[in-house]
Biotite code that builds the C-alpha atoms (Angstrom):
import biotite.structure as struc

atoms = struc.array([
    struc.Atom([-0.213, -0.253, 0.105], chain_id="A", res_id=1, res_name="UNK", atom_name="CA", element="C"),
    struc.Atom([2.833, 2.469, 0.965], chain_id="A", res_id=2, res_name="UNK", atom_name="CA", element="C"),
    struc.Atom([6.615, 2.276, 0.249], chain_id="A", res_id=3, res_name="UNK", atom_name="CA", element="C"),
    struc.Atom([8.925, 4.994, 0.846], chain_id="A", res_id=4, res_name="UNK", atom_name="CA", element="C"),
    struc.Atom([12.801, 4.357, -0.795], chain_id="A", res_id=5, res_name="UNK", atom_name="CA", element="C"),
    struc.Atom([15.779, 6.755, 0.505], chain_id="A", res_id=6, res_name="UNK", atom_name="CA", element="C"),
    struc.Atom([13.733, 9.713, 1.370], chain_id="A", res_id=7, res_name="UNK", atom_name="CA", element="C"),
    struc.Atom([14.962, 12.589, 2.369], chain_id="A", res_id=8, res_name="UNK", atom_name="CA", element="C"),
    struc.Atom([13.346, 16.577, 3.511], chain_id="A", res_id=9, res_name="UNK", atom_name="CA", element="C"),
    struc.Atom([15.917, 19.036, 4.038], chain_id="A", res_id=10, res_name="UNK", atom_name="CA", element="C"),
    struc.Atom([14.388, 22.873, 4.565], chain_id="A", res_id=11, res_name="UNK", atom_name="CA", element="C"),
    struc.Atom([16.687, 25.429, 4.166], chain_id="A", res_id=12, res_name="UNK", atom_name="CA", element="C"),
    struc.Atom([16.646, 28.899, 5.888], chain_id="A", res_id=13, res_name="UNK", atom_name="CA", element="C"),
    struc.Atom([18.310, 31.939, 7.521], chain_id="A", res_id=14, res_name="UNK", atom_name="CA", element="C"),
    struc.Atom([20.470, 29.469, 10.006], chain_id="A", res_id=15, res_name="UNK", atom_name="CA", element="C"),
    struc.Atom([21.205, 26.766, 7.631], chain_id="A", res_id=16, res_name="UNK", atom_name="CA", element="C"),
    struc.Atom([19.859, 23.199, 6.765], chain_id="A", res_id=17, res_name="UNK", atom_name="CA", element="C"),
    struc.Atom([17.305, 21.176, 8.997], chain_id="A", res_id=18, res_name="UNK", atom_name="CA", element="C"),
    struc.Atom([17.659, 17.640, 7.907], chain_id="A", res_id=19, res_name="UNK", atom_name="CA", element="C"),
    struc.Atom([14.176, 16.564, 8.813], chain_id="A", res_id=20, res_name="UNK", atom_name="CA", element="C"),
    struc.Atom([14.169, 13.356, 7.279], chain_id="A", res_id=21, res_name="UNK", atom_name="CA", element="C"),
    struc.Atom([17.580, 11.694, 6.548], chain_id="A", res_id=22, res_name="UNK", atom_name="CA", element="C"),
    struc.Atom([16.866, 8.715, 4.312], chain_id="A", res_id=23, res_name="UNK", atom_name="CA", element="C"),
    struc.Atom([13.591, 6.958, 5.225], chain_id="A", res_id=24, res_name="UNK", atom_name="CA", element="C"),
    struc.Atom([12.947, 3.966, 3.620], chain_id="A", res_id=25, res_name="UNK", atom_name="CA", element="C"),
    struc.Atom([9.495, 2.036, 5.085], chain_id="A", res_id=26, res_name="UNK", atom_name="CA", element="C"),
    struc.Atom([6.912, -0.604, 3.635], chain_id="A", res_id=27, res_name="UNK", atom_name="CA", element="C"),
    struc.Atom([3.394, -0.813, 5.166], chain_id="A", res_id=28, res_name="UNK", atom_name="CA", element="C"),
    struc.Atom([1.094, -3.553, 3.847], chain_id="A", res_id=29, res_name="UNK", atom_name="CA", element="C"),
    struc.Atom([-2.377, -3.006, 2.460], chain_id="A", res_id=30, res_name="UNK", atom_name="CA", element="C"),
    struc.Atom([-4.567, -3.670, 5.797], chain_id="A", res_id=31, res_name="UNK", atom_name="CA", element="C"),
    struc.Atom([-1.707, -3.199, 7.934], chain_id="A", res_id=32, res_name="UNK", atom_name="CA", element="C"),
    struc.Atom([-2.085, -0.682, 11.460], chain_id="A", res_id=33, res_name="UNK", atom_name="CA", element="C"),
    struc.Atom([1.072, 0.969, 11.564], chain_id="A", res_id=34, res_name="UNK", atom_name="CA", element="C"),
    struc.Atom([2.250, 3.339, 14.788], chain_id="A", res_id=35, res_name="UNK", atom_name="CA", element="C"),
    struc.Atom([5.401, 5.890, 14.161], chain_id="A", res_id=36, res_name="UNK", atom_name="CA", element="C"),
    struc.Atom([6.612, 6.577, 17.298], chain_id="A", res_id=37, res_name="UNK", atom_name="CA", element="C"),
    struc.Atom([8.849, 9.678, 18.223], chain_id="A", res_id=38, res_name="UNK", atom_name="CA", element="C"),
    struc.Atom([9.613, 12.564, 20.520], chain_id="A", res_id=39, res_name="UNK", atom_name="CA", element="C"),
    struc.Atom([8.639, 16.499, 19.561], chain_id="A", res_id=40, res_name="UNK", atom_name="CA", element="C"),
    struc.Atom([11.026, 17.002, 16.440], chain_id="A", res_id=41, res_name="UNK", atom_name="CA", element="C"),
    struc.Atom([12.276, 13.561, 15.439], chain_id="A", res_id=42, res_name="UNK", atom_name="CA", element="C"),
    struc.Atom([9.999, 14.482, 11.849], chain_id="A", res_id=43, res_name="UNK", atom_name="CA", element="C"),
    struc.Atom([7.093, 11.875, 12.614], chain_id="A", res_id=44, res_name="UNK", atom_name="CA", element="C"),
    struc.Atom([4.985, 14.542, 11.258], chain_id="A", res_id=45, res_name="UNK", atom_name="CA", element="C"),
    struc.Atom([7.089, 15.298, 8.344], chain_id="A", res_id=46, res_name="UNK", atom_name="CA", element="C"),
    struc.Atom([6.850, 11.695, 7.594], chain_id="A", res_id=47, res_name="UNK", atom_name="CA", element="C"),
    struc.Atom([3.309, 11.259, 7.386], chain_id="A", res_id=48, res_name="UNK", atom_name="CA", element="C"),
    struc.Atom([3.294, 14.691, 5.448], chain_id="A", res_id=49, res_name="UNK", atom_name="CA", element="C"),
    struc.Atom([5.014, 13.126, 2.990], chain_id="A", res_id=50, res_name="UNK", atom_name="CA", element="C"),
    struc.Atom([3.367, 10.372, 2.747], chain_id="A", res_id=51, res_name="UNK", atom_name="CA", element="C"),
    struc.Atom([-0.034, 12.129, 2.046], chain_id="A", res_id=52, res_name="UNK", atom_name="CA", element="C"),
    struc.Atom([1.283, 13.723, -0.944], chain_id="A", res_id=53, res_name="UNK", atom_name="CA", element="C"),
    struc.Atom([1.586, 17.354, 0.946], chain_id="A", res_id=54, res_name="UNK", atom_name="CA", element="C"),
    struc.Atom([4.930, 18.115, 1.367], chain_id="A", res_id=55, res_name="UNK", atom_name="CA", element="C"),
    struc.Atom([7.253, 17.039, -1.705], chain_id="A", res_id=56, res_name="UNK", atom_name="CA", element="C"),
    struc.Atom([10.545, 15.233, -0.350], chain_id="A", res_id=57, res_name="UNK", atom_name="CA", element="C"),
    struc.Atom([14.268, 16.651, -1.311], chain_id="A", res_id=58, res_name="UNK", atom_name="CA", element="C"),
    struc.Atom([14.774, 13.240, -2.668], chain_id="A", res_id=59, res_name="UNK", atom_name="CA", element="C"),
    struc.Atom([13.530, 9.647, -2.766], chain_id="A", res_id=60, res_name="UNK", atom_name="CA", element="C"),
    struc.Atom([10.164, 8.275, -4.242], chain_id="A", res_id=61, res_name="UNK", atom_name="CA", element="C"),
    struc.Atom([6.886, 7.987, -2.460], chain_id="A", res_id=62, res_name="UNK", atom_name="CA", element="C"),
    struc.Atom([4.676, 4.841, -3.522], chain_id="A", res_id=63, res_name="UNK", atom_name="CA", element="C"),
    struc.Atom([0.611, 5.211, -2.327], chain_id="A", res_id=64, res_name="UNK", atom_name="CA", element="C"),
    struc.Atom([-1.281, 2.362, -3.875], chain_id="A", res_id=65, res_name="UNK", atom_name="CA", element="C"),
    struc.Atom([0.817, 1.699, -6.949], chain_id="A", res_id=66, res_name="UNK", atom_name="CA", element="C"),
    struc.Atom([0.866, 5.832, -7.595], chain_id="A", res_id=67, res_name="UNK", atom_name="CA", element="C"),
    struc.Atom([4.347, 7.662, -7.312], chain_id="A", res_id=68, res_name="UNK", atom_name="CA", element="C"),
    struc.Atom([2.563, 10.804, -5.693], chain_id="A", res_id=69, res_name="UNK", atom_name="CA", element="C"),
    struc.Atom([5.109, 13.464, -6.688], chain_id="A", res_id=70, res_name="UNK", atom_name="CA", element="C"),
    struc.Atom([5.237, 12.416, -10.424], chain_id="A", res_id=71, res_name="UNK", atom_name="CA", element="C"),
    struc.Atom([1.530, 13.514, -10.317], chain_id="A", res_id=72, res_name="UNK", atom_name="CA", element="C"),
    struc.Atom([0.740, 16.839, -11.170], chain_id="A", res_id=73, res_name="UNK", atom_name="CA", element="C"),
    struc.Atom([-0.487, 19.179, -8.319], chain_id="A", res_id=74, res_name="UNK", atom_name="CA", element="C"),
    struc.Atom([-4.050, 18.849, -9.255], chain_id="A", res_id=75, res_name="UNK", atom_name="CA", element="C"),
    struc.Atom([-3.658, 15.100, -9.813], chain_id="A", res_id=76, res_name="UNK", atom_name="CA", element="C"),
    struc.Atom([-2.154, 14.690, -6.574], chain_id="A", res_id=77, res_name="UNK", atom_name="CA", element="C"),
    struc.Atom([-5.179, 16.473, -4.754], chain_id="A", res_id=78, res_name="UNK", atom_name="CA", element="C"),
    struc.Atom([-7.584, 14.396, -6.423], chain_id="A", res_id=79, res_name="UNK", atom_name="CA", element="C"),
    struc.Atom([-5.471, 11.446, -5.508], chain_id="A", res_id=80, res_name="UNK", atom_name="CA", element="C"),
    struc.Atom([-5.693, 12.270, -1.973], chain_id="A", res_id=81, res_name="UNK", atom_name="CA", element="C"),
    struc.Atom([-9.143, 13.248, -1.968], chain_id="A", res_id=82, res_name="UNK", atom_name="CA", element="C"),
    struc.Atom([-10.059, 9.762, -3.287], chain_id="A", res_id=83, res_name="UNK", atom_name="CA", element="C"),
    struc.Atom([-7.251, 7.498, -1.573], chain_id="A", res_id=84, res_name="UNK", atom_name="CA", element="C"),
    struc.Atom([-5.990, 8.968, 1.474], chain_id="A", res_id=85, res_name="UNK", atom_name="CA", element="C"),
    struc.Atom([-8.001, 10.330, 4.858], chain_id="A", res_id=86, res_name="UNK", atom_name="CA", element="C"),
    struc.Atom([-6.184, 12.588, 7.195], chain_id="A", res_id=87, res_name="UNK", atom_name="CA", element="C"),
    struc.Atom([-6.835, 13.033, 10.821], chain_id="A", res_id=88, res_name="UNK", atom_name="CA", element="C"),
    struc.Atom([-4.963, 15.662, 12.774], chain_id="A", res_id=89, res_name="UNK", atom_name="CA", element="C"),
    struc.Atom([-4.334, 16.432, 16.077], chain_id="A", res_id=90, res_name="UNK", atom_name="CA", element="C"),
    struc.Atom([-5.963, 20.259, 15.487], chain_id="A", res_id=91, res_name="UNK", atom_name="CA", element="C"),
    struc.Atom([-9.068, 19.021, 13.848], chain_id="A", res_id=92, res_name="UNK", atom_name="CA", element="C"),
    struc.Atom([-8.424, 21.093, 10.961], chain_id="A", res_id=93, res_name="UNK", atom_name="CA", element="C"),
    struc.Atom([-12.154, 22.129, 10.563], chain_id="A", res_id=94, res_name="UNK", atom_name="CA", element="C"),
    struc.Atom([-13.547, 25.090, 8.865], chain_id="A", res_id=95, res_name="UNK", atom_name="CA", element="C"),
    struc.Atom([-14.893, 27.691, 12.092], chain_id="A", res_id=96, res_name="UNK", atom_name="CA", element="C"),
    struc.Atom([-17.838, 28.863, 9.883], chain_id="A", res_id=97, res_name="UNK", atom_name="CA", element="C"),
    struc.Atom([-19.083, 25.490, 8.304], chain_id="A", res_id=98, res_name="UNK", atom_name="CA", element="C"),
    struc.Atom([-21.687, 23.141, 10.063], chain_id="A", res_id=99, res_name="UNK", atom_name="CA", element="C"),
    struc.Atom([-20.515, 19.740, 10.944], chain_id="A", res_id=100, res_name="UNK", atom_name="CA", element="C"),
    struc.Atom([-22.225, 18.285, 7.898], chain_id="A", res_id=101, res_name="UNK", atom_name="CA", element="C"),
    struc.Atom([-20.598, 20.724, 5.933], chain_id="A", res_id=102, res_name="UNK", atom_name="CA", element="C"),
    struc.Atom([-17.078, 20.258, 7.380], chain_id="A", res_id=103, res_name="UNK", atom_name="CA", element="C"),
    struc.Atom([-17.973, 16.629, 6.765], chain_id="A", res_id=104, res_name="UNK", atom_name="CA", element="C"),
    struc.Atom([-18.586, 16.953, 3.092], chain_id="A", res_id=105, res_name="UNK", atom_name="CA", element="C"),
    struc.Atom([-15.520, 19.343, 2.502], chain_id="A", res_id=106, res_name="UNK", atom_name="CA", element="C"),
    struc.Atom([-13.619, 16.492, 0.724], chain_id="A", res_id=107, res_name="UNK", atom_name="CA", element="C"),
    struc.Atom([-16.129, 15.960, -1.836], chain_id="A", res_id=108, res_name="UNK", atom_name="CA", element="C"),
    struc.Atom([-15.360, 18.979, -3.378], chain_id="A", res_id=109, res_name="UNK", atom_name="CA", element="C"),
    struc.Atom([-12.242, 17.247, -4.850], chain_id="A", res_id=110, res_name="UNK", atom_name="CA", element="C"),
    struc.Atom([-13.666, 14.275, -5.568], chain_id="A", res_id=111, res_name="UNK", atom_name="CA", element="C"),
    struc.Atom([-16.980, 14.895, -7.790], chain_id="A", res_id=112, res_name="UNK", atom_name="CA", element="C"),
    struc.Atom([-19.213, 14.397, -4.829], chain_id="A", res_id=113, res_name="UNK", atom_name="CA", element="C"),
    struc.Atom([-18.264, 10.484, -3.822], chain_id="A", res_id=114, res_name="UNK", atom_name="CA", element="C"),
    struc.Atom([-19.726, 9.808, -0.350], chain_id="A", res_id=115, res_name="UNK", atom_name="CA", element="C"),
    struc.Atom([-21.829, 13.174, -0.116], chain_id="A", res_id=116, res_name="UNK", atom_name="CA", element="C"),
    struc.Atom([-25.446, 11.186, 0.454], chain_id="A", res_id=117, res_name="UNK", atom_name="CA", element="C"),
    struc.Atom([-23.468, 8.912, 3.092], chain_id="A", res_id=118, res_name="UNK", atom_name="CA", element="C"),
    struc.Atom([-22.418, 12.454, 5.186], chain_id="A", res_id=119, res_name="UNK", atom_name="CA", element="C"),
    struc.Atom([-25.172, 11.810, 7.923], chain_id="A", res_id=120, res_name="UNK", atom_name="CA", element="C"),
    struc.Atom([-24.971, 8.332, 8.106], chain_id="A", res_id=121, res_name="UNK", atom_name="CA", element="C"),
    struc.Atom([-21.694, 8.421, 8.951], chain_id="A", res_id=122, res_name="UNK", atom_name="CA", element="C"),
    struc.Atom([-22.120, 11.343, 11.609], chain_id="A", res_id=123, res_name="UNK", atom_name="CA", element="C"),
    struc.Atom([-24.837, 8.918, 13.348], chain_id="A", res_id=124, res_name="UNK", atom_name="CA", element="C"),
    struc.Atom([-22.586, 6.060, 13.306], chain_id="A", res_id=125, res_name="UNK", atom_name="CA", element="C"),
    struc.Atom([-19.990, 8.643, 15.478], chain_id="A", res_id=126, res_name="UNK", atom_name="CA", element="C"),
    struc.Atom([-22.791, 9.762, 17.545], chain_id="A", res_id=127, res_name="UNK", atom_name="CA", element="C"),
    struc.Atom([-23.427, 13.000, 15.882], chain_id="A", res_id=128, res_name="UNK", atom_name="CA", element="C"),
    struc.Atom([-26.532, 13.100, 14.532], chain_id="A", res_id=129, res_name="UNK", atom_name="CA", element="C"),
    struc.Atom([-27.966, 16.142, 16.462], chain_id="A", res_id=130, res_name="UNK", atom_name="CA", element="C"),
    struc.Atom([-24.969, 18.036, 16.450], chain_id="A", res_id=131, res_name="UNK", atom_name="CA", element="C"),
    struc.Atom([-25.229, 17.899, 12.543], chain_id="A", res_id=132, res_name="UNK", atom_name="CA", element="C"),
    struc.Atom([-25.948, 21.857, 12.148], chain_id="A", res_id=133, res_name="UNK", atom_name="CA", element="C"),
    struc.Atom([-23.873, 22.951, 14.779], chain_id="A", res_id=134, res_name="UNK", atom_name="CA", element="C"),
    struc.Atom([-20.743, 24.924, 14.011], chain_id="A", res_id=135, res_name="UNK", atom_name="CA", element="C"),
    struc.Atom([-17.060, 23.827, 15.675], chain_id="A", res_id=136, res_name="UNK", atom_name="CA", element="C"),
    struc.Atom([-17.368, 26.187, 18.276], chain_id="A", res_id=137, res_name="UNK", atom_name="CA", element="C"),
    struc.Atom([-20.753, 24.397, 19.545], chain_id="A", res_id=138, res_name="UNK", atom_name="CA", element="C"),
    struc.Atom([-18.691, 20.988, 19.819], chain_id="A", res_id=139, res_name="UNK", atom_name="CA", element="C"),
    struc.Atom([-16.661, 19.697, 22.605], chain_id="A", res_id=140, res_name="UNK", atom_name="CA", element="C"),
    struc.Atom([-13.161, 18.507, 21.922], chain_id="A", res_id=141, res_name="UNK", atom_name="CA", element="C"),
    struc.Atom([-13.846, 15.133, 21.856], chain_id="A", res_id=142, res_name="UNK", atom_name="CA", element="C"),
    struc.Atom([-16.865, 15.976, 19.359], chain_id="A", res_id=143, res_name="UNK", atom_name="CA", element="C"),
    struc.Atom([-14.458, 17.537, 16.919], chain_id="A", res_id=144, res_name="UNK", atom_name="CA", element="C"),
    struc.Atom([-12.426, 14.921, 16.578], chain_id="A", res_id=145, res_name="UNK", atom_name="CA", element="C"),
    struc.Atom([-15.212, 12.799, 15.534], chain_id="A", res_id=146, res_name="UNK", atom_name="CA", element="C"),
    struc.Atom([-16.316, 15.397, 13.284], chain_id="A", res_id=147, res_name="UNK", atom_name="CA", element="C"),
    struc.Atom([-12.333, 14.600, 11.270], chain_id="A", res_id=148, res_name="UNK", atom_name="CA", element="C"),
    struc.Atom([-12.661, 11.586, 11.953], chain_id="A", res_id=149, res_name="UNK", atom_name="CA", element="C"),
    struc.Atom([-16.046, 11.271, 9.871], chain_id="A", res_id=150, res_name="UNK", atom_name="CA", element="C"),
    struc.Atom([-14.815, 13.917, 7.386], chain_id="A", res_id=151, res_name="UNK", atom_name="CA", element="C"),
    struc.Atom([-11.587, 11.657, 6.703], chain_id="A", res_id=152, res_name="UNK", atom_name="CA", element="C"),
    struc.Atom([-13.964, 8.763, 6.466], chain_id="A", res_id=153, res_name="UNK", atom_name="CA", element="C"),
    struc.Atom([-16.407, 10.250, 3.596], chain_id="A", res_id=154, res_name="UNK", atom_name="CA", element="C"),
    struc.Atom([-14.817, 9.076, 0.883], chain_id="A", res_id=155, res_name="UNK", atom_name="CA", element="C"),
    struc.Atom([-14.091, 5.851, 2.182], chain_id="A", res_id=156, res_name="UNK", atom_name="CA", element="C"),
    struc.Atom([-10.132, 5.993, 1.782], chain_id="A", res_id=157, res_name="UNK", atom_name="CA", element="C"),
    struc.Atom([-7.685, 3.282, 1.097], chain_id="A", res_id=158, res_name="UNK", atom_name="CA", element="C"),
    struc.Atom([-5.435, 4.553, 3.554], chain_id="A", res_id=159, res_name="UNK", atom_name="CA", element="C"),
    struc.Atom([-5.744, 6.590, 6.733], chain_id="A", res_id=160, res_name="UNK", atom_name="CA", element="C"),
    struc.Atom([-2.791, 9.021, 7.764], chain_id="A", res_id=161, res_name="UNK", atom_name="CA", element="C"),
    struc.Atom([-3.063, 10.367, 11.780], chain_id="A", res_id=162, res_name="UNK", atom_name="CA", element="C"),
    struc.Atom([-1.115, 12.455, 13.423], chain_id="A", res_id=163, res_name="UNK", atom_name="CA", element="C"),
    struc.Atom([-1.360, 12.749, 17.195], chain_id="A", res_id=164, res_name="UNK", atom_name="CA", element="C"),
    struc.Atom([-5.262, 12.351, 16.764], chain_id="A", res_id=165, res_name="UNK", atom_name="CA", element="C"),
    struc.Atom([-5.503, 11.913, 20.637], chain_id="A", res_id=166, res_name="UNK", atom_name="CA", element="C"),
    struc.Atom([-2.935, 14.244, 21.451], chain_id="A", res_id=167, res_name="UNK", atom_name="CA", element="C"),
    struc.Atom([-5.551, 17.024, 22.739], chain_id="A", res_id=168, res_name="UNK", atom_name="CA", element="C"),
    struc.Atom([-7.907, 14.445, 23.901], chain_id="A", res_id=169, res_name="UNK", atom_name="CA", element="C"),
    struc.Atom([-8.816, 13.131, 27.772], chain_id="A", res_id=170, res_name="UNK", atom_name="CA", element="C"),
    struc.Atom([-8.323, 9.943, 28.309], chain_id="A", res_id=171, res_name="UNK", atom_name="CA", element="C"),
    struc.Atom([-11.821, 8.459, 27.534], chain_id="A", res_id=172, res_name="UNK", atom_name="CA", element="C"),
    struc.Atom([-11.954, 10.452, 24.063], chain_id="A", res_id=173, res_name="UNK", atom_name="CA", element="C"),
    struc.Atom([-8.683, 9.114, 23.673], chain_id="A", res_id=174, res_name="UNK", atom_name="CA", element="C"),
    struc.Atom([-9.982, 5.645, 23.703], chain_id="A", res_id=175, res_name="UNK", atom_name="CA", element="C"),
    struc.Atom([-13.017, 6.235, 22.080], chain_id="A", res_id=176, res_name="UNK", atom_name="CA", element="C"),
    struc.Atom([-10.898, 7.558, 19.004], chain_id="A", res_id=177, res_name="UNK", atom_name="CA", element="C"),
    struc.Atom([-8.516, 4.806, 19.116], chain_id="A", res_id=178, res_name="UNK", atom_name="CA", element="C"),
    struc.Atom([-11.263, 2.126, 18.693], chain_id="A", res_id=179, res_name="UNK", atom_name="CA", element="C"),
    struc.Atom([-12.831, 3.859, 15.720], chain_id="A", res_id=180, res_name="UNK", atom_name="CA", element="C"),
    struc.Atom([-9.571, 3.134, 14.058], chain_id="A", res_id=181, res_name="UNK", atom_name="CA", element="C"),
    struc.Atom([-9.542, -0.067, 15.281], chain_id="A", res_id=182, res_name="UNK", atom_name="CA", element="C"),
    struc.Atom([-12.634, -0.986, 13.940], chain_id="A", res_id=183, res_name="UNK", atom_name="CA", element="C"),
    struc.Atom([-11.549, 0.970, 10.528], chain_id="A", res_id=184, res_name="UNK", atom_name="CA", element="C"),
    struc.Atom([-8.552, -1.547, 10.535], chain_id="A", res_id=185, res_name="UNK", atom_name="CA", element="C"),
    struc.Atom([-10.576, -4.656, 11.272], chain_id="A", res_id=186, res_name="UNK", atom_name="CA", element="C"),
    struc.Atom([-12.579, -3.630, 8.011], chain_id="A", res_id=187, res_name="UNK", atom_name="CA", element="C"),
    struc.Atom([-9.536, -4.013, 6.007], chain_id="A", res_id=188, res_name="UNK", atom_name="CA", element="C"),
    struc.Atom([-8.308, -0.257, 5.752], chain_id="A", res_id=189, res_name="UNK", atom_name="CA", element="C"),
    struc.Atom([-4.781, 0.440, 6.244], chain_id="A", res_id=190, res_name="UNK", atom_name="CA", element="C"),
    struc.Atom([-3.681, 2.895, 8.988], chain_id="A", res_id=191, res_name="UNK", atom_name="CA", element="C"),
    struc.Atom([-0.178, 4.419, 9.640], chain_id="A", res_id=192, res_name="UNK", atom_name="CA", element="C"),
    struc.Atom([-0.360, 6.447, 13.170], chain_id="A", res_id=193, res_name="UNK", atom_name="CA", element="C"),
    struc.Atom([2.036, 8.962, 13.975], chain_id="A", res_id=194, res_name="UNK", atom_name="CA", element="C"),
    struc.Atom([2.223, 9.561, 17.957], chain_id="A", res_id=195, res_name="UNK", atom_name="CA", element="C"),
    struc.Atom([4.757, 9.963, 20.948], chain_id="A", res_id=196, res_name="UNK", atom_name="CA", element="C"),
    struc.Atom([2.324, 8.309, 23.269], chain_id="A", res_id=197, res_name="UNK", atom_name="CA", element="C"),
    struc.Atom([1.947, 4.973, 24.260], chain_id="A", res_id=198, res_name="UNK", atom_name="CA", element="C"),
    struc.Atom([-1.944, 4.147, 24.031], chain_id="A", res_id=199, res_name="UNK", atom_name="CA", element="C"),
    struc.Atom([-2.086, 4.850, 19.956], chain_id="A", res_id=200, res_name="UNK", atom_name="CA", element="C"),
    struc.Atom([1.174, 2.479, 20.005], chain_id="A", res_id=201, res_name="UNK", atom_name="CA", element="C"),
    struc.Atom([-0.932, -0.551, 21.899], chain_id="A", res_id=202, res_name="UNK", atom_name="CA", element="C"),
    struc.Atom([-3.193, -0.816, 18.887], chain_id="A", res_id=203, res_name="UNK", atom_name="CA", element="C"),
    struc.Atom([-1.199, -0.931, 16.085], chain_id="A", res_id=204, res_name="UNK", atom_name="CA", element="C"),
    struc.Atom([0.057, -4.153, 14.580], chain_id="A", res_id=205, res_name="UNK", atom_name="CA", element="C"),
    struc.Atom([3.634, -3.280, 14.714], chain_id="A", res_id=206, res_name="UNK", atom_name="CA", element="C"),
    struc.Atom([5.720, 0.534, 15.928], chain_id="A", res_id=207, res_name="UNK", atom_name="CA", element="C"),
    struc.Atom([8.347, 2.305, 14.017], chain_id="A", res_id=208, res_name="UNK", atom_name="CA", element="C"),
    struc.Atom([10.641, 4.917, 16.175], chain_id="A", res_id=209, res_name="UNK", atom_name="CA", element="C"),
    struc.Atom([11.975, 7.599, 14.071], chain_id="A", res_id=210, res_name="UNK", atom_name="CA", element="C"),
    struc.Atom([14.801, 9.460, 15.762], chain_id="A", res_id=211, res_name="UNK", atom_name="CA", element="C"),
    struc.Atom([16.318, 13.261, 14.154], chain_id="A", res_id=212, res_name="UNK", atom_name="CA", element="C"),
    struc.Atom([14.740, 12.321, 10.849], chain_id="A", res_id=213, res_name="UNK", atom_name="CA", element="C"),
    struc.Atom([16.115, 8.628, 10.526], chain_id="A", res_id=214, res_name="UNK", atom_name="CA", element="C"),
    struc.Atom([13.821, 4.803, 11.591], chain_id="A", res_id=215, res_name="UNK", atom_name="CA", element="C"),
    struc.Atom([16.206, 4.035, 14.584], chain_id="A", res_id=216, res_name="UNK", atom_name="CA", element="C"),
    struc.Atom([13.611, 1.135, 15.218], chain_id="A", res_id=217, res_name="UNK", atom_name="CA", element="C"),
    struc.Atom([10.922, -1.258, 13.997], chain_id="A", res_id=218, res_name="UNK", atom_name="CA", element="C"),
    struc.Atom([8.866, -4.520, 15.726], chain_id="A", res_id=219, res_name="UNK", atom_name="CA", element="C"),
    struc.Atom([8.492, -5.933, 12.345], chain_id="A", res_id=220, res_name="UNK", atom_name="CA", element="C"),
])
């Protein structure tokens, strides 16, 4: 499902170069649940965004579902992301002036409307049917993360990429989010979670540790 081949990402600024990723190679099989663990600044979020076609590597190749992601044009890559990848972020990235339903429907703008009819049913499955016309500011933190997850799932993506999905949640809500991800995994979805927390890693089949932009250990 996912393959990184000698991927390096270098940021250049007034203070010199920062090597966020340094020759990373990683394979994730279809249907696998992988946790990437590392401290703040280790490169794990850059790794996730590179996997998702959001950050072009300086060197190396990224393949997702058989496509060389960065060989696509920007428009093709945006459509590929919308149709194949669901993102779940720590900070939710909900549009404040849109309703819960409208926020969930945002991915349909880049995916030919696929999944639009299923949005209310999806929100009901996350226990949000009564919140469908509310704005994000009217929701609890846990509810906002569930909206973000519903949005990620709308187009039935082959791959879910989650960046610290429990980082802003209390233990009960964090467990609920991880249980949802575990259910998705059981249904056949490929999941990559980057985290510094033990909870998320406990749900994964395999854990990869990243430090200073390099993978330093993997349990399989």
